[in-house]
N, CA, C and O atoms as a GROMACS GRO file, in nm:
protein
  460
    1MET      N    1  -0.492   2.727  -1.204
    1MET     CA    2  -0.396   2.622  -1.184
    1MET      C    3  -0.258   2.683  -1.156
    1MET      O    4  -0.222   2.787  -1.212
    2SER      N    5  -0.182   2.618  -1.070
    2SER     CA    6  -0.050   2.666  -1.030
    2SER      C    7   0.051   2.652  -1.144
    2SER      O    8   0.042   2.560  -1.226
    3ASP      N    9   0.148   2.744  -1.147
    3ASP     CA   10   0.256   2.735  -1.245
    3ASP      C   11   0.362   2.635  -1.202
    3ASP      O   12   0.448   2.596  -1.282
    4ILE      N   13   0.356   2.593  -1.076
    4ILE     CA   14   0.453   2.498  -1.023
    4ILE      C   15   0.379   2.373  -0.979
    4ILE      O   16   0.276   2.382  -0.911
    5GLU      N   17   0.430   2.256  -1.017
    5GLU     CA   18   0.370   2.129  -0.975
    5GLU      C   19   0.479   2.034  -0.929
    5GLU      O   20   0.593   2.040  -0.977
    6MET      N   21   0.442   1.947  -0.836
    6MET     CA   22   0.534   1.843  -0.793
    6MET      C   23   0.484   1.710  -0.846
    6MET      O   24   0.370   1.672  -0.823
    7VAL      N   25   0.571   1.640  -0.918
    7VAL     CA   26   0.539   1.507  -0.968
    7VAL      C   27   0.605   1.408  -0.873
    7VAL      O   28   0.726   1.412  -0.852
    8VAL      N   29   0.524   1.319  -0.816
    8VAL     CA   30   0.574   1.220  -0.722
    8VAL      C   31   0.549   1.082  -0.782
    8VAL      O   32   0.435   1.046  -0.811
    9GLY      N   33   0.656   1.007  -0.800
    9GLY     CA   34   0.644   0.872  -0.854
    9GLY      C   35   0.696   0.770  -0.756
    9GLY      O   36   0.801   0.788  -0.695
   10TYR      N   37   0.622   0.662  -0.740
   10TYR     CA   38   0.666   0.547  -0.659
   10TYR      C   39   0.697   0.435  -0.757
   10TYR      O   40   0.608   0.384  -0.823
   11VAL      N   41   0.825   0.398  -0.766
   11VAL     CA   42   0.867   0.301  -0.868
   11VAL      C   43   0.954   0.192  -0.805
   11VAL      O   44   1.001   0.205  -0.691
   12ARG      N   45   0.976   0.087  -0.882
   12ARG     CA   46   1.065  -0.021  -0.838
   12ARG      C   47   1.207   0.031  -0.823
   12ARG      O   48   1.253   0.115  -0.901
   13SER      N   49   1.276  -0.019  -0.722
   13SER     CA   50   1.414   0.025  -0.695
   13SER      C   51   1.506   0.002  -0.813
   13SER      O   52   1.593   0.085  -0.841
   14ASP      N   53   1.489  -0.108  -0.882
   14ASP     CA   54   1.578  -0.140  -0.993
   14ASP      C   55   1.554  -0.054  -1.117
   14ASP      O   56   1.630  -0.062  -1.213
   15LYS      N   57   1.450   0.028  -1.116
   15LYS     CA   58   1.419   0.116  -1.228
   15LYS      C   59   1.468   0.260  -1.205
   15LYS      O   60   1.448   0.346  -1.290
   16LEU      N   61   1.530   0.286  -1.090
   16LEU     CA   62   1.572   0.422  -1.057
   16LEU      C   63   1.669   0.480  -1.158
   16LEU      O   64   1.654   0.595  -1.199
   17SER      N   65   1.768   0.404  -1.201
   17SER     CA   66   1.866   0.456  -1.298
   17SER      C   67   1.798   0.496  -1.428
   17SER      O   68   1.829   0.601  -1.485
   18ALA      N   69   1.707   0.414  -1.476
   18ALA     CA   70   1.635   0.444  -1.599
   18ALA      C   71   1.548   0.570  -1.582
   18ALA      O   72   1.538   0.651  -1.674
   19VAL      N   73   1.485   0.585  -1.466
   19VAL     CA   74   1.401   0.702  -1.440
   19VAL      C   75   1.488   0.828  -1.435
   19VAL      O   76   1.451   0.930  -1.494
   20LYS      N   77   1.601   0.823  -1.367
   20LYS     CA   78   1.691   0.939  -1.360
   20LYS      C   79   1.738   0.980  -1.499
   20LYS      O   80   1.741   1.098  -1.532
   21ARG      N   81   1.773   0.882  -1.581
   21ARG     CA   82   1.819   0.909  -1.717
   21ARG      C   83   1.706   0.972  -1.800
   21ARG      O   84   1.729   1.069  -1.872
   22ALA      N   85   1.586   0.919  -1.788
   22ALA     CA   86   1.471   0.970  -1.864
   22ALA      C   87   1.436   1.112  -1.822
   22ALA      O   88   1.404   1.195  -1.907
   23LEU      N   89   1.443   1.141  -1.693
   23LEU     CA   90   1.414   1.277  -1.646
   23LEU      C   91   1.518   1.376  -1.696
   23LEU      O   92   1.485   1.488  -1.732
   24SER      N   93   1.642   1.335  -1.697
   24SER     CA   94   1.749   1.420  -1.748
   24SER      C   95   1.728   1.451  -1.896
   24SER      O   96   1.752   1.563  -1.941
   25GLU      N   97   1.683   1.352  -1.972
   25GLU     CA   98   1.661   1.369  -2.116
   25GLU      C   99   1.548   1.468  -2.148
   25GLU      O  100   1.552   1.534  -2.251
   26VAL      N  101   1.447   1.479  -2.058
   26VAL     CA  102   1.337   1.573  -2.083
   26VAL      C  103   1.364   1.709  -2.018
   26VAL      O  104   1.278   1.797  -2.021
   27GLY      N  105   1.482   1.726  -1.960
   27GLY     CA  106   1.518   1.855  -1.902
   27GLY      C  107   1.475   1.875  -1.758
   27GLY      O  108   1.459   1.989  -1.713
   28ALA      N  109   1.457   1.766  -1.686
   28ALA     CA  110   1.418   1.773  -1.544
   28ALA      C  111   1.520   1.696  -1.460
   28ALA      O  112   1.487   1.592  -1.402
   29PRO      N  113   1.645   1.746  -1.452
   29PRO     CA  114   1.749   1.670  -1.382
   29PRO      C  115   1.740   1.679  -1.229
   29PRO      O  116   1.797   1.595  -1.160
   30SER      N  117   1.669   1.780  -1.175
   30SER     CA  118   1.660   1.796  -1.030
   30SER      C  119   1.552   1.706  -0.972
   30SER      O  120   1.437   1.709  -1.017
   31LEU      N  121   1.588   1.625  -0.874
   31LEU     CA  122   1.492   1.536  -0.813
   31LEU      C  123   1.536   1.500  -0.673
   31LEU      O  124   1.652   1.517  -0.637
   32THR      N  125   1.443   1.449  -0.596
   32THR     CA  126   1.469   1.396  -0.463
   32THR      C  127   1.425   1.251  -0.464
   32THR      O  128   1.317   1.219  -0.514
   33VAL      N  129   1.508   1.163  -0.409
   33VAL     CA  130   1.478   1.020  -0.406
   33VAL      C  131   1.479   0.972  -0.261
   33VAL      O  132   1.572   1.003  -0.186
   34THR      N  133   1.377   0.896  -0.223
   34THR     CA  134   1.365   0.841  -0.089
   34THR      C  135   1.332   0.693  -0.101
   34THR      O  136   1.249   0.654  -0.183
   35ASN      N  137   1.396   0.609  -0.019
   35ASN     CA  138   1.360   0.468  -0.012
   35ASN      C  139   1.237   0.454   0.076
   35ASN      O  140   1.234   0.504   0.188
   36VAL      N  141   1.134   0.386   0.024
   36VAL     CA  142   1.009   0.370   0.096
   36VAL      C  143   0.961   0.226   0.087
   36VAL      O  144   1.009   0.149   0.004
   37SER      N  145   0.866   0.190   0.172
   37SER     CA  146   0.800   0.060   0.166
   37SER      C  147   0.651   0.085   0.151
   37SER      O  148   0.598   0.183   0.204
   38GLY      N  149   0.584  -0.001   0.078
   38GLY     CA  150   0.441   0.017   0.061
   38GLY      C  151   0.374  -0.107   0.006
   38GLY      O  152   0.439  -0.206  -0.026
   39ARG      N  153   0.244  -0.099  -0.004
   39ARG     CA  154   0.170  -0.211  -0.061
   39ARG      C  155   0.057  -0.158  -0.145
   39ARG      O  156  -0.005  -0.057  -0.114
   40GLY      N  157   0.032  -0.230  -0.253
   40GLY     CA  158  -0.074  -0.194  -0.345
   40GLY      C  159  -0.125  -0.321  -0.412
   40GLY      O  160  -0.167  -0.414  -0.345
   41SER      N  161  -0.120  -0.324  -0.544
   41SER     CA  162  -0.172  -0.439  -0.617
   41SER      C  163  -0.069  -0.551  -0.632
   41SER      O  164  -0.103  -0.661  -0.677
   42GLN      N  165   0.056  -0.524  -0.592
   42GLN     CA  166   0.159  -0.628  -0.603
   42GLN      C  167   0.126  -0.741  -0.506
   42GLN      O  168   0.092  -0.716  -0.391
   43PRO      N  169   0.138  -0.868  -0.552
   43PRO     CA  170   0.098  -0.980  -0.466
   43PRO      C  171   0.187  -0.995  -0.342
   43PRO      O  172   0.304  -0.958  -0.342
   44VAL      N  173   0.125  -1.050  -0.237
   44VAL     CA  174   0.196  -1.080  -0.113
   44VAL      C  175   0.288  -1.200  -0.137
   44VAL      O  176   0.250  -1.295  -0.206
   45LYS      N  177   0.408  -1.194  -0.079
   45LYS     CA  178   0.502  -1.305  -0.093
   45LYS      C  179   0.519  -1.373   0.042
   45LYS      O  180   0.524  -1.307   0.146
   46LYS      N  181   0.527  -1.506   0.038
   46LYS     CA  182   0.553  -1.582   0.160
   46LYS      C  183   0.693  -1.639   0.149
   46LYS      O  184   0.731  -1.694   0.045
   47SER      N  185   0.769  -1.626   0.256
   47SER     CA  186   0.906  -1.675   0.258
   47SER      C  187   0.932  -1.748   0.389
   47SER      O  188   0.850  -1.743   0.481
   48GLN      N  189   1.046  -1.814   0.396
   48GLN     CA  190   1.087  -1.881   0.519
   48GLN      C  191   1.225  -1.835   0.559
   48GLN      O  192   1.312  -1.811   0.474
   49TRP      N  193   1.244  -1.823   0.689
   49TRP     CA  194   1.375  -1.789   0.742
   49TRP      C  195   1.393  -1.869   0.869
   49TRP      O  196   1.315  -1.855   0.964
   50ARG      N  197   1.495  -1.953   0.871
   50ARG     CA  198   1.524  -2.042   0.984
   50ARG      C  199   1.403  -2.124   1.024
   50ARG      O  200   1.374  -2.143   1.142
   51GLY      N  201   1.333  -2.173   0.924
   51GLY     CA  202   1.220  -2.262   0.947
   51GLY      C  203   1.089  -2.193   0.979
   51GLY      O  204   0.986  -2.259   0.989
   52GLU      N  205   1.090  -2.064   0.996
   52GLU     CA  206   0.968  -1.990   1.026
   52GLU      C  207   0.917  -1.922   0.899
   52GLU      O  208   0.993  -1.858   0.827
   53GLU      N  209   0.787  -1.937   0.874
   53GLU     CA  210   0.727  -1.871   0.758
   53GLU      C  211   0.686  -1.730   0.794
   53GLU      O  212   0.632  -1.705   0.902
   54TYR      N  213   0.710  -1.637   0.704
   54TYR     CA  214   0.667  -1.500   0.725
   54TYR      C  215   0.614  -1.444   0.594
   54TYR      O  216   0.645  -1.494   0.485
   55THR      N  217   0.534  -1.340   0.605
   55THR     CA  218   0.469  -1.278   0.490
   55THR      C  219   0.533  -1.143   0.462
   55THR      O  220   0.555  -1.063   0.553
   56VAL      N  221   0.564  -1.119   0.335
   56VAL     CA  222   0.616  -0.990   0.292
   56VAL      C  223   0.504  -0.919   0.217
   56VAL      O  224   0.475  -0.951   0.102
   57ASP      N  225   0.440  -0.822   0.285
   57ASP     CA  226   0.332  -0.749   0.218
   57ASP      C  227   0.366  -0.601   0.198
   57ASP      O  228   0.288  -0.528   0.137
   58LEU      N  229   0.481  -0.558   0.249
   58LEU     CA  230   0.530  -0.424   0.221
   58LEU      C  231   0.652  -0.438   0.131
   58LEU      O  232   0.754  -0.496   0.170
   59HIS      N  233   0.642  -0.386   0.010
   59HIS     CA  234   0.748  -0.402  -0.089
   59HIS      C  235   0.834  -0.276  -0.094
   59HIS      O  236   0.784  -0.164  -0.077
   60GLN      N  237   0.962  -0.295  -0.119
   60GLN     CA  238   1.056  -0.183  -0.127
   60GLN      C  239   1.036  -0.108  -0.259
   60GLN      O  240   1.031  -0.169  -0.366
   61LYS      N  241   1.025   0.022  -0.249
   61LYS     CA  242   1.010   0.110  -0.366
   61LYS      C  243   1.101   0.231  -0.345
   61LYS      O  244   1.160   0.248  -0.239
   62VAL      N  245   1.111   0.312  -0.448
   62VAL     CA  246   1.174   0.443  -0.433
   62VAL      C  247   1.070   0.549  -0.468
   62VAL      O  248   0.991   0.533  -0.561
   63LYS      N  249   1.073   0.656  -0.392
   63LYS     CA  250   0.985   0.769  -0.416
   63LYS      C  251   1.069   0.876  -0.484
   63LYS      O  252   1.169   0.923  -0.430
   64VAL      N  253   1.027   0.914  -0.604
   64VAL     CA  254   1.098   1.014  -0.683
   64VAL      C  255   1.011   1.139  -0.687
   64VAL      O  256   0.897   1.134  -0.732
   65GLU      N  257   1.066   1.251  -0.639
   65GLU     CA  258   0.993   1.378  -0.639
   65GLU      C  259   1.065   1.475  -0.732
   65GLU      O  260   1.187   1.490  -0.726
   66CYS      N  261   0.988   1.539  -0.818
   66CYS     CA  262   1.043   1.633  -0.914
   66CYS      C  263   0.949   1.753  -0.922
   66CYS      O  264   0.832   1.740  -0.958
   67VAL      N  265   1.002   1.871  -0.887
   67VAL     CA  266   0.922   1.993  -0.893
   67VAL      C  267   0.941   2.055  -1.031
   67VAL      O  268   1.054   2.074  -1.077
   68VAL      N  269   0.830   2.086  -1.098
   68VAL     CA  270   0.833   2.129  -1.237
   68VAL      C  271   0.772   2.268  -1.251
   68VAL      O  272   0.663   2.294  -1.198
   69ALA      N  273   0.844   2.357  -1.322
   69ALA     CA  274   0.789   2.490  -1.348
   69ALA      C  275   0.810   2.534  -1.491
   69ALA      O  276   0.727   2.605  -1.547
   70ASP      N  277   0.922   2.493  -1.552
   70ASP     CA  278   0.956   2.546  -1.684
   70ASP      C  279   0.948   2.444  -1.798
   70ASP      O  280   0.979   2.477  -1.912
   71ILE      N  281   0.906   2.323  -1.768
   71ILE     CA  282   0.883   2.222  -1.872
   71ILE      C  283   0.744   2.162  -1.849
   71ILE      O  284   0.693   2.167  -1.738
   72PRO      N  285   0.684   2.106  -1.953
   72PRO     CA  286   0.550   2.048  -1.936
   72PRO      C  287   0.550   1.932  -1.836
   72PRO      O  288   0.633   1.842  -1.844
   73THR      N  289   0.455   1.937  -1.743
   73THR     CA  290   0.441   1.830  -1.644
   73THR      C  291   0.416   1.696  -1.712
   73THR      O  292   0.462   1.592  -1.665
   74SER      N  293   0.344   1.698  -1.823
   74SER     CA  294   0.314   1.573  -1.894
   74SER      C  295   0.442   1.506  -1.945
   74SER      O  296   0.447   1.383  -1.952
   75ASP      N  297   0.544   1.584  -1.980
   75ASP     CA  298   0.672   1.525  -2.023
   75ASP      C  299   0.739   1.450  -1.909
   75ASP      O  300   0.798   1.344  -1.930
   76VAL      N  301   0.731   1.506  -1.789
   76VAL     CA  302   0.790   1.443  -1.671
   76VAL      C  303   0.715   1.314  -1.638
   76VAL      O  304   0.776   1.212  -1.608
   77ILE      N  305   0.583   1.320  -1.643
   77ILE     CA  306   0.500   1.203  -1.614
   77ILE      C  307   0.532   1.092  -1.714
   77ILE      O  308   0.553   0.977  -1.675
   78ASP      N  309   0.535   1.126  -1.843
   78ASP     CA  310   0.564   1.026  -1.947
   78ASP      C  311   0.703   0.967  -1.930
   78ASP      O  312   0.722   0.847  -1.951
   79ALA      N  313   0.801   1.049  -1.894
   79ALA     CA  314   0.938   1.001  -1.876
   79ALA      C  315   0.945   0.899  -1.764
   79ALA      O  316   1.007   0.794  -1.779
   80ILE      N  317   0.881   0.929  -1.651
   80ILE     CA  318   0.882   0.836  -1.538
   80ILE      C  319   0.808   0.708  -1.574
   80ILE      O  320   0.857   0.598  -1.550
   81ALA      N  321   0.690   0.723  -1.633
   81ALA     CA  322   0.608   0.606  -1.666
   81ALA      C  323   0.678   0.514  -1.766
   81ALA      O  324   0.679   0.393  -1.749
   82ASP      N  325   0.736   0.572  -1.871
   82ASP     CA  326   0.801   0.491  -1.973
   82ASP      C  327   0.925   0.421  -1.918
   82ASP      O  328   0.951   0.305  -1.952
   83ALA      N  329   1.001   0.489  -1.833
   83ALA     CA  330   1.124   0.431  -1.779
   83ALA      C  331   1.097   0.326  -1.672
   83ALA      O  332   1.177   0.234  -1.654
   84ALA      N  333   0.986   0.338  -1.600
   84ALA     CA  334   0.958   0.249  -1.487
   84ALA      C  335   0.872   0.129  -1.523
   84ALA      O  336   0.862   0.035  -1.445
   85LYS      N  337   0.811   0.130  -1.640
   85LYS     CA  338   0.714   0.026  -1.675
   85LYS      C  339   0.779  -0.108  -1.706
   85LYS      O  340   0.871  -0.117  -1.787
   86THR      N  341   0.727  -0.212  -1.640
   86THR     CA  342   0.765  -0.351  -1.672
   86THR      C  343   0.645  -0.429  -1.723
   86THR      O  344   0.660  -0.534  -1.786
   87GLY      N  345   0.524  -0.377  -1.696
   87GLY     CA  346   0.402  -0.446  -1.736
   87GLY      C  347   0.354  -0.546  -1.633
   87GLY      O  348   0.258  -0.619  -1.658
   88LYS      N  349   0.418  -0.550  -1.516
   88LYS     CA  350   0.380  -0.643  -1.410
   88LYS      C  351   0.324  -0.565  -1.291
   88LYS      O  352   0.352  -0.446  -1.276
   89PRO      N  353   0.244  -0.632  -1.207
   89PRO     CA  354   0.194  -0.563  -1.087
   89PRO      C  355   0.311  -0.512  -1.003
   89PRO      O  356   0.414  -0.579  -0.990
   90GLY      N  357   0.294  -0.393  -0.947
   90GLY     CA  358   0.399  -0.335  -0.864
   90GLY      C  359   0.487  -0.236  -0.936
   90GLY      O  360   0.588  -0.192  -0.880
   91ASP      N  361   0.451  -0.199  -1.059
   91ASP     CA  362   0.530  -0.099  -1.132
   91ASP      C  363   0.528   0.036  -1.063
   91ASP      O  364   0.625   0.112  -1.075
   92GLY      N  365   0.421   0.069  -0.991
   92GLY     CA  366   0.417   0.193  -0.916
   92GLY      C  367   0.306   0.286  -0.959
   92GLY      O  368   0.217   0.249  -1.036
   93LYS      N  369   0.313   0.407  -0.907
   93LYS     CA  370   0.212   0.509  -0.934
   93LYS      C  371   0.280   0.645  -0.946
   93LYS      O  372   0.392   0.664  -0.899
   94ILE      N  373   0.211   0.737  -1.011
   94ILE     CA  374   0.259   0.874  -1.024
   94ILE      C  375   0.145   0.969  -0.983
   94ILE      O  376   0.030   0.952  -1.024
   95PHE      N  377   0.180   1.068  -0.901
   95PHE     CA  378   0.084   1.167  -0.856
   95PHE      C  379   0.135   1.306  -0.892
   95PHE      O  380   0.256   1.330  -0.892
   96VAL      N  381   0.044   1.396  -0.923
   96VAL     CA  382   0.079   1.535  -0.953
   96VAL      C  383   0.011   1.623  -0.848
   96VAL      O  384  -0.110   1.615  -0.828
   97ILE      N  385   0.092   1.706  -0.782
   97ILE     CA  386   0.044   1.789  -0.673
   97ILE      C  387   0.075   1.936  -0.705
   97ILE      O  388   0.190   1.968  -0.734
   98PRO      N  389  -0.025   2.025  -0.701
   98PRO     CA  390   0.004   2.167  -0.724
   98PRO      C  391   0.088   2.222  -0.607
   98PRO      O  392   0.066   2.188  -0.491
   99VAL      N  393   0.184   2.307  -0.641
   99VAL     CA  394   0.269   2.371  -0.540
   99VAL      C  395   0.228   2.518  -0.533
   99VAL      O  396   0.234   2.590  -0.633
  100GLU      N  397   0.188   2.560  -0.416
  100GLU     CA  398   0.139   2.697  -0.399
  100GLU      C  399   0.250   2.800  -0.417
  100GLU      O  400   0.229   2.903  -0.481
  101SER      N  401   0.367   2.772  -0.359
  101SER     CA  402   0.479   2.865  -0.374
  101SER      C  403   0.609   2.791  -0.350
  101SER      O  404   0.610   2.678  -0.302
  102ALA      N  405   0.718   2.858  -0.384
  102ALA     CA  406   0.851   2.801  -0.363
  102ALA      C  407   0.945   2.912  -0.321
  102ALA      O  408   0.927   3.028  -0.360
  103TYR      N  409   1.044   2.877  -0.240
  103TYR     CA  410   1.141   2.974  -0.191
  103TYR      C  411   1.278   2.908  -0.192
  103TYR      O  412   1.297   2.804  -0.130
  104GLN      N  413   1.374   2.968  -0.261
  104GLN     CA  414   1.510   2.915  -0.264
  104GLN      C  415   1.590   2.981  -0.153
  104GLN      O  416   1.608   3.103  -0.152
  105ILE      N  417   1.639   2.901  -0.061
  105ILE     CA  418   1.706   2.953   0.059
  105ILE      C  419   1.832   3.032   0.024
  105ILE      O  420   1.851   3.142   0.077
  106ARG      N  421   1.916   2.981  -0.062
  106ARG     CA  422   2.045   3.045  -0.092
  106ARG      C  423   2.028   3.184  -0.153
  106ARG      O  424   2.094   3.278  -0.110
  107THR      N  425   1.940   3.196  -0.253
  107THR     CA  426   1.927   3.322  -0.328
  107THR      C  427   1.811   3.410  -0.284
  107THR      O  428   1.810   3.530  -0.310
  108GLY      N  429   1.713   3.350  -0.218
  108GLY     CA  430   1.593   3.424  -0.181
  108GLY      C  431   1.492   3.432  -0.294
  108GLY      O  432   1.390   3.499  -0.280
  109ALA      N  433   1.519   3.364  -0.406
  109ALA     CA  434   1.426   3.363  -0.519
  109ALA      C  435   1.294   3.296  -0.477
  109ALA      O  436   1.292   3.205  -0.395
  110THR      N  437   1.185   3.345  -0.536
  110THR     CA  438   1.054   3.289  -0.503
  110THR      C  439   0.981   3.249  -0.631
  110THR      O  440   1.020   3.287  -0.741
  111GLY      N  441   0.873   3.172  -0.613
  111GLY     CA  442   0.792   3.130  -0.726
  111GLY      C  443   0.867   3.042  -0.822
  111GLY      O  444   0.949   2.960  -0.782
  112THR      N  445   0.839   3.060  -0.952
  112THR     CA  446   0.904   2.975  -1.053
  112THR      C  447   1.054   3.000  -1.062
  112THR      O  448   1.128   2.912  -1.106
  113ASP      N  449   1.098   3.118  -1.022
  113ASP     CA  450   1.243   3.146  -1.021
  113ASP      C  451   1.317   3.059  -0.920
  113ASP      O  452   1.436   3.032  -0.937
  114ALA      N  453   1.249   3.015  -0.817
  114ALA     CA  454   1.311   2.931  -0.713
  114ALA      C  455   1.326   2.787  -0.759
  114ALA      O  456   1.408   2.712  -0.705
  115VAL      N  457   1.248   2.748  -0.857
  115VAL     CA  458   1.253   2.610  -0.905
  115VAL      C  459   1.366   2.596  -1.005
  115VAL      O  460   1.388   2.488  -1.058
   0.00000   0.00000   0.00000
């Protein structure tokens, strides 16, 4: 198993502040955040605009990526899950991906030193 892993979480946009705070508390302050759209178990919504009905089946989420080398991955997963949970459909998902290697451009550090 790799010493470096990337934890990727897809969470509700309104939970981003809580997730950032939770990650900082477990010692994982470095992250990348991207606005994304997706669909899963969250129900489809029907709306109207200027008299025309349309379906919203892609919901706005944020993708939070955190590369972990010096703290337990399970702590990062628990922090994201606890901060993002509302108990309703659409809370999101978390994936863990092994990272083969890392390279820090500024210093030239490699492996876990680059993280």
